CHARMM internal coordinates of N, CA and C (Angstrom, degrees):
IC EDIT
DIST 1 N 1 CA 1.4753
DIST 1 CA 1 C 1.5358
ANGL 1 N 1 CA 1 C 112.96
DIST 1 C 2 N 1.3027
ANGL 1 CA 1 C 2 N 118.72
DIHE 1 N 1 CA 1 C 2 N 129.29
DIST 2 N 2 CA 1.4374
ANGL 1 C 2 N 2 CA 122.63
DIHE 1 CA 1 C 2 N 2 CA 177.15
DIST 2 CA 2 C 1.4682
ANGL 2 N 2 CA 2 C 107.66
DIHE 1 C 2 N 2 CA 2 C -96.21
DIST 2 C 3 N 1.2971
ANGL 2 CA 2 C 3 N 119.17
DIHE 2 N 2 CA 2 C 3 N 122.59
DIST 3 N 3 CA 1.5471
ANGL 2 C 3 N 3 CA 121.71
DIHE 2 CA 2 C 3 N 3 CA 179.05
DIST 3 CA 3 C 1.4383
ANGL 3 N 3 CA 3 C 112.67
DIHE 2 C 3 N 3 CA 3 C -80.27
DIST 3 C 4 N 1.3245
ANGL 3 CA 3 C 4 N 119.39
DIHE 3 N 3 CA 3 C 4 N 145.04
DIST 4 N 4 CA 1.3344
ANGL 3 C 4 N 4 CA 130.05
DIHE 3 CA 3 C 4 N 4 CA 178.04
DIST 4 CA 4 C 1.5822
ANGL 4 N 4 CA 4 C 109.10
DIHE 3 C 4 N 4 CA 4 C -55.35
DIST 4 C 5 N 1.3063
ANGL 4 CA 4 C 5 N 117.90
DIHE 4 N 4 CA 4 C 5 N 143.64
DIST 5 N 5 CA 1.4390
ANGL 4 C 5 N 5 CA 121.82
DIHE 4 CA 4 C 5 N 5 CA 176.89
DIST 5 CA 5 C 1.5325
ANGL 5 N 5 CA 5 C 112.54
DIHE 4 C 5 N 5 CA 5 C -77.19
DIST 5 C 6 N 1.2854
ANGL 5 CA 5 C 6 N 118.37
DIHE 5 N 5 CA 5 C 6 N -5.56
DIST 6 N 6 CA 1.4818
ANGL 5 C 6 N 6 CA 125.43
DIHE 5 CA 5 C 6 N 6 CA -175.87
DIST 6 CA 6 C 1.4209
ANGL 6 N 6 CA 6 C 111.27
DIHE 5 C 6 N 6 CA 6 C -52.77
DIST 6 C 7 N 1.3119
ANGL 6 CA 6 C 7 N 121.29
DIHE 6 N 6 CA 6 C 7 N 132.73
DIST 7 N 7 CA 1.4327
ANGL 6 C 7 N 7 CA 126.06
DIHE 6 CA 6 C 7 N 7 CA -179.57
DIST 7 CA 7 C 1.5250
ANGL 7 N 7 CA 7 C 112.01
DIHE 6 C 7 N 7 CA 7 C -119.21
DIST 7 C 8 N 1.3758
ANGL 7 CA 7 C 8 N 114.28
DIHE 7 N 7 CA 7 C 8 N 17.77
DIST 8 N 8 CA 1.4796
ANGL 7 C 8 N 8 CA 122.74
DIHE 7 CA 7 C 8 N 8 CA 177.99
DIST 8 CA 8 C 1.5354
ANGL 8 N 8 CA 8 C 112.15
DIHE 7 C 8 N 8 CA 8 C 60.64
DIST 8 C 9 N 1.3008
ANGL 8 CA 8 C 9 N 116.23
DIHE 8 N 8 CA 8 C 9 N 29.30
DIST 9 N 9 CA 1.4738
ANGL 8 C 9 N 9 CA 119.80
DIHE 8 CA 8 C 9 N 9 CA 164.35
DIST 9 CA 9 C 1.5437
ANGL 9 N 9 CA 9 C 105.90
DIHE 8 C 9 N 9 CA 9 C -114.49
DIST 9 C 10 N 1.2715
ANGL 9 CA 9 C 10 N 118.39
DIHE 9 N 9 CA 9 C 10 N 76.04
DIST 10 N 10 CA 1.4650
ANGL 9 C 10 N 10 CA 124.67
DIHE 9 CA 9 C 10 N 10 CA -168.30
DIST 10 CA 10 C 1.6000
ANGL 10 N 10 CA 10 C 108.83
DIHE 9 C 10 N 10 CA 10 C -92.63
DIST 10 C 11 N 1.2608
ANGL 10 CA 10 C 11 N 112.11
DIHE 10 N 10 CA 10 C 11 N 89.49
DIST 11 N 11 CA 1.5628
ANGL 10 C 11 N 11 CA 114.94
DIHE 10 CA 10 C 11 N 11 CA 174.94
DIST 11 CA 11 C 1.4772
ANGL 11 N 11 CA 11 C 104.27
DIHE 10 C 11 N 11 CA 11 C -148.85
DIST 11 C 12 N 1.3202
ANGL 11 CA 11 C 12 N 113.36
DIHE 11 N 11 CA 11 C 12 N 135.13
DIST 12 N 12 CA 1.5425
ANGL 11 C 12 N 12 CA 121.62
DIHE 11 CA 11 C 12 N 12 CA 178.48
DIST 12 CA 12 C 1.3937
ANGL 12 N 12 CA 12 C 111.08
DIHE 11 C 12 N 12 CA 12 C -85.89
DIST 12 C 13 N 1.2874
ANGL 12 CA 12 C 13 N 120.42
DIHE 12 N 12 CA 12 C 13 N 134.08
DIST 13 N 13 CA 1.4121
ANGL 12 C 13 N 13 CA 126.38
DIHE 12 CA 12 C 13 N 13 CA 170.20
DIST 13 CA 13 C 1.4683
ANGL 13 N 13 CA 13 C 108.23
DIHE 12 C 13 N 13 CA 13 C -76.42
DIST 13 C 14 N 1.3532
ANGL 13 CA 13 C 14 N 123.30
DIHE 13 N 13 CA 13 C 14 N 122.97
DIST 14 N 14 CA 1.3683
ANGL 13 C 14 N 14 CA 126.49
DIHE 13 CA 13 C 14 N 14 CA -173.56
DIST 14 CA 14 C 1.5896
ANGL 14 N 14 CA 14 C 109.09
DIHE 13 C 14 N 14 CA 14 C -68.89
DIST 14 C 15 N 1.2449
ANGL 14 CA 14 C 15 N 119.04
DIHE 14 N 14 CA 14 C 15 N -35.37
DIST 15 N 15 CA 1.5167
ANGL 14 C 15 N 15 CA 120.85
DIHE 14 CA 14 C 15 N 15 CA 178.91
DIST 15 CA 15 C 1.5208
ANGL 15 N 15 CA 15 C 111.36
DIHE 14 C 15 N 15 CA 15 C -68.16
DIST 15 C 16 N 1.2709
ANGL 15 CA 15 C 16 N 120.36
DIHE 15 N 15 CA 15 C 16 N -41.54
DIST 16 N 16 CA 1.4868
ANGL 15 C 16 N 16 CA 122.33
DIHE 15 CA 15 C 16 N 16 CA -169.94
DIST 16 CA 16 C 1.4865
ANGL 16 N 16 CA 16 C 110.29
DIHE 15 C 16 N 16 CA 16 C -100.29
DIST 16 C 17 N 1.3650
ANGL 16 CA 16 C 17 N 119.50
DIHE 16 N 16 CA 16 C 17 N -31.88
DIST 17 N 17 CA 1.4139
ANGL 16 C 17 N 17 CA 124.99
DIHE 16 CA 16 C 17 N 17 CA -174.20
DIST 17 CA 17 C 1.4971
ANGL 17 N 17 CA 17 C 112.41
DIHE 16 C 17 N 17 CA 17 C 80.85
DIST 17 C 18 N 1.3846
ANGL 17 CA 17 C 18 N 115.54
DIHE 17 N 17 CA 17 C 18 N 16.30
DIST 18 N 18 CA 1.5142
ANGL 17 C 18 N 18 CA 120.63
DIHE 17 CA 17 C 18 N 18 CA -177.98
DIST 18 CA 18 C 1.5267
ANGL 18 N 18 CA 18 C 110.17
DIHE 17 C 18 N 18 CA 18 C -108.64
DIST 18 C 19 N 1.2171
ANGL 18 CA 18 C 19 N 117.73
DIHE 18 N 18 CA 18 C 19 N 152.12
DIST 19 N 19 CA 1.4769
ANGL 18 C 19 N 19 CA 123.67
DIHE 18 CA 18 C 19 N 19 CA 179.98
DIST 19 CA 19 C 1.6018
ANGL 19 N 19 CA 19 C 102.38
DIHE 18 C 19 N 19 CA 19 C -72.74
DIST 19 C 20 N 1.3504
ANGL 19 CA 19 C 20 N 112.34
DIHE 19 N 19 CA 19 C 20 N 129.45
DIST 20 N 20 CA 1.5151
ANGL 19 C 20 N 20 CA 115.72
DIHE 19 CA 19 C 20 N 20 CA 178.89
DIST 20 CA 20 C 1.4989
ANGL 20 N 20 CA 20 C 112.78
DIHE 19 C 20 N 20 CA 20 C -68.65
DIST 20 C 21 N 1.3440
ANGL 20 CA 20 C 21 N 118.29
DIHE 20 N 20 CA 20 C 21 N -19.13
DIST 21 N 21 CA 1.4508
ANGL 20 C 21 N 21 CA 121.86
DIHE 20 CA 20 C 21 N 21 CA -177.52
DIST 21 CA 21 C 1.5370
ANGL 21 N 21 CA 21 C 111.41
DIHE 20 C 21 N 21 CA 21 C -81.41
DIST 21 C 22 N 1.3426
ANGL 21 CA 21 C 22 N 115.48
DIHE 21 N 21 CA 21 C 22 N -57.68
DIST 22 N 22 CA 1.4802
ANGL 21 C 22 N 22 CA 122.42
DIHE 21 CA 21 C 22 N 22 CA -175.53
DIST 22 CA 22 C 1.4875
ANGL 22 N 22 CA 22 C 117.23
DIHE 21 C 22 N 22 CA 22 C -104.71
DIST 22 C 23 N 1.3327
ANGL 22 CA 22 C 23 N 116.84
DIHE 22 N 22 CA 22 C 23 N -3.80
DIST 23 N 23 CA 1.4820
ANGL 22 C 23 N 23 CA 125.05
DIHE 22 CA 22 C 23 N 23 CA -178.34
DIST 23 CA 23 C 1.5070
ANGL 23 N 23 CA 23 C 115.31
DIHE 22 C 23 N 23 CA 23 C 58.92
DIST 23 C 24 N 1.3021
ANGL 23 CA 23 C 24 N 118.61
DIHE 23 N 23 CA 23 C 24 N 21.20
DIST 24 N 24 CA 1.4948
ANGL 23 C 24 N 24 CA 120.31
DIHE 23 CA 23 C 24 N 24 CA 169.42
DIST 24 CA 24 C 1.4649
ANGL 24 N 24 CA 24 C 115.36
DIHE 23 C 24 N 24 CA 24 C -90.82
DIST 24 C 25 N 1.3347
ANGL 24 CA 24 C 25 N 115.52
DIHE 24 N 24 CA 24 C 25 N 150.67
DIST 25 N 25 CA 1.4561
ANGL 24 C 25 N 25 CA 121.28
DIHE 24 CA 24 C 25 N 25 CA 177.01
DIST 25 CA 25 C 1.5084
ANGL 25 N 25 CA 25 C 108.67
DIHE 24 C 25 N 25 CA 25 C -75.97
DIST 25 C 26 N 1.3232
ANGL 25 CA 25 C 26 N 114.05
DIHE 25 N 25 CA 25 C 26 N 165.90
DIST 26 N 26 CA 1.5160
ANGL 25 C 26 N 26 CA 120.51
DIHE 25 CA 25 C 26 N 26 CA -179.81
DIST 26 CA 26 C 1.5462
ANGL 26 N 26 CA 26 C 107.02
DIHE 25 C 26 N 26 CA 26 C -60.14
DIST 26 C 27 N 1.3469
ANGL 26 CA 26 C 27 N 118.52
DIHE 26 N 26 CA 26 C 27 N -43.06
DIST 27 N 27 CA 1.4680
ANGL 26 C 27 N 27 CA 117.33
DIHE 26 CA 26 C 27 N 27 CA 179.37
DIST 27 CA 27 C 1.4821
ANGL 27 N 27 CA 27 C 113.61
DIHE 26 C 27 N 27 CA 27 C -62.95
DIST 27 C 28 N 1.3495
ANGL 27 CA 27 C 28 N 114.98
DIHE 27 N 27 CA 27 C 28 N -36.94
DIST 28 N 28 CA 1.5015
ANGL 27 C 28 N 28 CA 115.50
DIHE 27 CA 27 C 28 N 28 CA 178.65
DIST 28 CA 28 C 1.4575
ANGL 28 N 28 CA 28 C 111.56
DIHE 27 C 28 N 28 CA 28 C -67.41
DIST 28 C 29 N 1.3281
ANGL 28 CA 28 C 29 N 115.99
DIHE 28 N 28 CA 28 C 29 N -33.40
DIST 29 N 29 CA 1.5201
ANGL 28 C 29 N 29 CA 121.41
DIHE 28 CA 28 C 29 N 29 CA -178.17
DIST 29 CA 29 C 1.5621
ANGL 29 N 29 CA 29 C 106.73
DIHE 28 C 29 N 29 CA 29 C -67.60
DIST 29 C 30 N 1.3504
ANGL 29 CA 29 C 30 N 113.44
DIHE 29 N 29 CA 29 C 30 N -46.54
DIST 30 N 30 CA 1.4773
ANGL 29 C 30 N 30 CA 118.44
DIHE 29 CA 29 C 30 N 30 CA -175.92
DIST 30 CA 30 C 1.5120
ANGL 30 N 30 CA 30 C 110.25
DIHE 29 C 30 N 30 CA 30 C -64.27
DIST 30 C 31 N 1.3006
ANGL 30 CA 30 C 31 N 119.11
DIHE 30 N 30 CA 30 C 31 N -41.22
DIST 31 N 31 CA 1.4144
ANGL 30 C 31 N 31 CA 123.97
DIHE 30 CA 30 C 31 N 31 CA -171.88
DIST 31 CA 31 C 1.5375
ANGL 31 N 31 CA 31 C 111.98
DIHE 30 C 31 N 31 CA 31 C -82.56
DIST 31 C 32 N 1.3086
ANGL 31 CA 31 C 32 N 120.45
DIHE 31 N 31 CA 31 C 32 N -4.28
DIST 32 N 32 CA 1.4154
ANGL 31 C 32 N 32 CA 123.30
DIHE 31 CA 31 C 32 N 32 CA -174.92
DIST 32 CA 32 C 1.4993
ANGL 32 N 32 CA 32 C 116.81
DIHE 31 C 32 N 32 CA 32 C -55.75
DIST 32 C 33 N 1.3373
ANGL 32 CA 32 C 33 N 112.70
DIHE 32 N 32 CA 32 C 33 N -47.98
DIST 33 N 33 CA 1.4650
ANGL 32 C 33 N 33 CA 118.11
DIHE 32 CA 32 C 33 N 33 CA -173.86
DIST 33 CA 33 C 1.5562
ANGL 33 N 33 CA 33 C 110.14
DIHE 32 C 33 N 33 CA 33 C -62.05
DIST 33 C 34 N 1.4294
ANGL 33 CA 33 C 34 N 120.93
DIHE 33 N 33 CA 33 C 34 N -38.77
DIST 34 N 34 CA 1.3661
ANGL 33 C 34 N 34 CA 120.21
DIHE 33 CA 33 C 34 N 34 CA -174.86
DIST 34 CA 34 C 1.5498
ANGL 34 N 34 CA 34 C 113.57
DIHE 33 C 34 N 34 CA 34 C -97.73
DIST 34 C 35 N 1.2476
ANGL 34 CA 34 C 35 N 117.50
DIHE 34 N 34 CA 34 C 35 N 6.47
DIST 35 N 35 CA 1.4908
ANGL 34 C 35 N 35 CA 124.58
DIHE 34 CA 34 C 35 N 35 CA -177.79
DIST 35 CA 35 C 1.5577
ANGL 35 N 35 CA 35 C 109.49
DIHE 34 C 35 N 35 CA 35 C -74.26
DIST 35 C 36 N 1.3205
ANGL 35 CA 35 C 36 N 115.91
DIHE 35 N 35 CA 35 C 36 N 144.97
DIST 36 N 36 CA 1.4493
ANGL 35 C 36 N 36 CA 126.75
DIHE 35 CA 35 C 36 N 36 CA 175.72
DIST 36 CA 36 C 1.5441
ANGL 36 N 36 CA 36 C 102.96
DIHE 35 C 36 N 36 CA 36 C -68.44
DIST 36 C 37 N 1.3092
ANGL 36 CA 36 C 37 N 112.57
DIHE 36 N 36 CA 36 C 37 N 161.92
DIST 37 N 37 CA 1.4955
ANGL 36 C 37 N 37 CA 119.46
DIHE 36 CA 36 C 37 N 37 CA 169.60
DIST 37 CA 37 C 1.5415
ANGL 37 N 37 CA 37 C 110.53
DIHE 36 C 37 N 37 CA 37 C -52.19
DIST 37 C 38 N 1.3036
ANGL 37 CA 37 C 38 N 117.72
DIHE 37 N 37 CA 37 C 38 N -47.03
DIST 38 N 38 CA 1.4309
ANGL 37 C 38 N 38 CA 120.26
DIHE 37 CA 37 C 38 N 38 CA -178.92
DIST 38 CA 38 C 1.5405
ANGL 38 N 38 CA 38 C 115.15
DIHE 37 C 38 N 38 CA 38 C -62.53
DIST 38 C 39 N 1.4145
ANGL 38 CA 38 C 39 N 114.82
DIHE 38 N 38 CA 38 C 39 N -38.69
DIST 39 N 39 CA 1.4400
ANGL 38 C 39 N 39 CA 118.24
DIHE 38 CA 38 C 39 N 39 CA 177.34
DIST 39 CA 39 C 1.5534
ANGL 39 N 39 CA 39 C 108.50
DIHE 38 C 39 N 39 CA 39 C -69.59
DIST 39 C 40 N 1.3231
ANGL 39 CA 39 C 40 N 117.15
DIHE 39 N 39 CA 39 C 40 N -34.74
DIST 40 N 40 CA 1.4841
ANGL 39 C 40 N 40 CA 116.71
DIHE 39 CA 39 C 40 N 40 CA -178.37
DIST 40 CA 40 C 1.4918
ANGL 40 N 40 CA 40 C 108.65
DIHE 39 C 40 N 40 CA 40 C -67.81
DIST 40 C 41 N 1.3910
ANGL 40 CA 40 C 41 N 118.58
DIHE 40 N 40 CA 40 C 41 N -41.84
DIST 41 N 41 CA 1.4089
ANGL 40 C 41 N 41 CA 117.40
DIHE 40 CA 40 C 41 N 41 CA 177.43
DIST 41 CA 41 C 1.5446
ANGL 41 N 41 CA 41 C 114.99
DIHE 40 C 41 N 41 CA 41 C -63.68
DIST 41 C 42 N 1.3493
ANGL 41 CA 41 C 42 N 116.73
DIHE 41 N 41 CA 41 C 42 N -30.67
DIST 42 N 42 CA 1.4329
ANGL 41 C 42 N 42 CA 117.00
DIHE 41 CA 41 C 42 N 42 CA 177.33
DIST 42 CA 42 C 1.4917
ANGL 42 N 42 CA 42 C 110.80
DIHE 41 C 42 N 42 CA 42 C -74.76
DIST 42 C 43 N 1.3922
ANGL 42 CA 42 C 43 N 122.29
DIHE 42 N 42 CA 42 C 43 N -36.74
DIST 43 N 43 CA 1.4327
ANGL 42 C 43 N 43 CA 126.96
DIHE 42 CA 42 C 43 N 43 CA 167.93
DIST 43 CA 43 C 1.4039
ANGL 43 N 43 CA 43 C 115.45
DIHE 42 C 43 N 43 CA 43 C -49.56
DIST 43 C 44 N 1.4061
ANGL 43 CA 43 C 44 N 117.53
DIHE 43 N 43 CA 43 C 44 N -49.80
DIST 44 N 44 CA 1.4074
ANGL 43 C 44 N 44 CA 127.70
DIHE 43 CA 43 C 44 N 44 CA 178.20
DIST 44 CA 44 C 1.5796
ANGL 44 N 44 CA 44 C 108.70
DIHE 43 C 44 N 44 CA 44 C -62.57
DIST 44 C 45 N 1.1921
ANGL 44 CA 44 C 45 N 115.99
DIHE 44 N 44 CA 44 C 45 N -44.19
DIST 45 N 45 CA 1.5583
ANGL 44 C 45 N 45 CA 114.71
DIHE 44 CA 44 C 45 N 45 CA -178.16
DIST 45 CA 45 C 1.4725
ANGL 45 N 45 CA 45 C 110.61
DIHE 44 C 45 N 45 CA 45 C -67.58
DIST 45 C 46 N 1.2945
ANGL 45 CA 45 C 46 N 116.43
DIHE 45 N 45 CA 45 C 46 N -42.77
DIST 46 N 46 CA 1.4976
ANGL 45 C 46 N 46 CA 117.84
DIHE 45 CA 45 C 46 N 46 CA -178.97
DIST 46 CA 46 C 1.5191
ANGL 46 N 46 CA 46 C 111.80
DIHE 45 C 46 N 46 CA 46 C -63.00
DIST 46 C 47 N 1.3404
ANGL 46 CA 46 C 47 N 113.49
DIHE 46 N 46 CA 46 C 47 N -42.97
DIST 47 N 47 CA 1.5088
ANGL 46 C 47 N 47 CA 116.56
DIHE 46 CA 46 C 47 N 47 CA 175.04
DIST 47 CA 47 C 1.4541
ANGL 47 N 47 CA 47 C 111.79
DIHE 46 C 47 N 47 CA 47 C -59.24
DIST 47 C 48 N 1.3426
ANGL 47 CA 47 C 48 N 117.32
DIHE 47 N 47 CA 47 C 48 N -42.70
DIST 48 N 48 CA 1.4828
ANGL 47 C 48 N 48 CA 122.90
DIHE 47 CA 47 C 48 N 48 CA 176.21
DIST 48 CA 48 C 1.4824
ANGL 48 N 48 CA 48 C 113.40
DIHE 47 C 48 N 48 CA 48 C -50.62
DIST 48 C 49 N 1.4158
ANGL 48 CA 48 C 49 N 110.09
DIHE 48 N 48 CA 48 C 49 N -53.95
DIST 49 N 49 CA 1.4274
ANGL 48 C 49 N 49 CA 117.10
DIHE 48 CA 48 C 49 N 49 CA -178.78
DIST 49 CA 49 C 1.4943
ANGL 49 N 49 CA 49 C 114.70
DIHE 48 C 49 N 49 CA 49 C -60.98
DIST 49 C 50 N 1.3714
ANGL 49 CA 49 C 50 N 115.65
DIHE 49 N 49 CA 49 C 50 N -36.02
DIST 50 N 50 CA 1.4885
ANGL 49 C 50 N 50 CA 120.08
DIHE 49 CA 49 C 50 N 50 CA 176.80
DIST 50 CA 50 C 1.5367
ANGL 50 N 50 CA 50 C 112.60
DIHE 49 C 50 N 50 CA 50 C -60.61
DIST 50 C 51 N 1.3692
ANGL 50 CA 50 C 51 N 108.82
DIHE 50 N 50 CA 50 C 51 N -45.55
DIST 51 N 51 CA 1.4233
ANGL 50 C 51 N 51 CA 119.07
DIHE 50 CA 50 C 51 N 51 CA 177.02
DIST 51 CA 51 C 1.5034
ANGL 51 N 51 CA 51 C 114.99
DIHE 50 C 51 N 51 CA 51 C -55.50
DIST 51 C 52 N 1.3083
ANGL 51 CA 51 C 52 N 113.39
DIHE 51 N 51 CA 51 C 52 N -41.05
DIST 52 N 52 CA 1.4819
ANGL 51 C 52 N 52 CA 119.89
DIHE 51 CA 51 C 52 N 52 CA 179.51
DIST 52 CA 52 C 1.4933
ANGL 52 N 52 CA 52 C 109.91
DIHE 51 C 52 N 52 CA 52 C -69.49
DIST 52 C 53 N 1.3457
ANGL 52 CA 52 C 53 N 120.38
DIHE 52 N 52 CA 52 C 53 N -39.02
DIST 53 N 53 CA 1.4362
ANGL 52 C 53 N 53 CA 123.90
DIHE 52 CA 52 C 53 N 53 CA -179.33
DIST 53 CA 53 C 1.5114
ANGL 53 N 53 CA 53 C 112.06
DIHE 52 C 53 N 53 CA 53 C -70.12
DIST 53 C 54 N 1.3230
ANGL 53 CA 53 C 54 N 115.81
DIHE 53 N 53 CA 53 C 54 N -30.49
DIST 54 N 54 CA 1.4689
ANGL 53 C 54 N 54 CA 122.98
DIHE 53 CA 53 C 54 N 54 CA 179.03
DIST 54 CA 54 C 1.5455
ANGL 54 N 54 CA 54 C 114.07
DIHE 53 C 54 N 54 CA 54 C -73.08
DIST 54 C 55 N 1.3350
ANGL 54 CA 54 C 55 N 113.65
DIHE 54 N 54 CA 54 C 55 N -29.02
DIST 55 N 55 CA 1.5190
ANGL 54 C 55 N 55 CA 123.59
DIHE 54 CA 54 C 55 N 55 CA -174.71
DIST 55 CA 55 C 1.5537
ANGL 55 N 55 CA 55 C 109.11
DIHE 54 C 55 N 55 CA 55 C -74.03
END
COOR INIT
IC SEED 1 N 1 CA 1 C
IC BUILD
């Protein structure tokens, strides 16, 4: 089981549309529950890359 990258800082940045806590988009957050393990890993990696770019 792949755990959600949520860190309980659930606030969307109006400029980017991304959660400021986990860097996921609204669509990624909504689809998480039904995503395959491969999709979840892709979401985690995309969010990680966004976090690196924002830093």
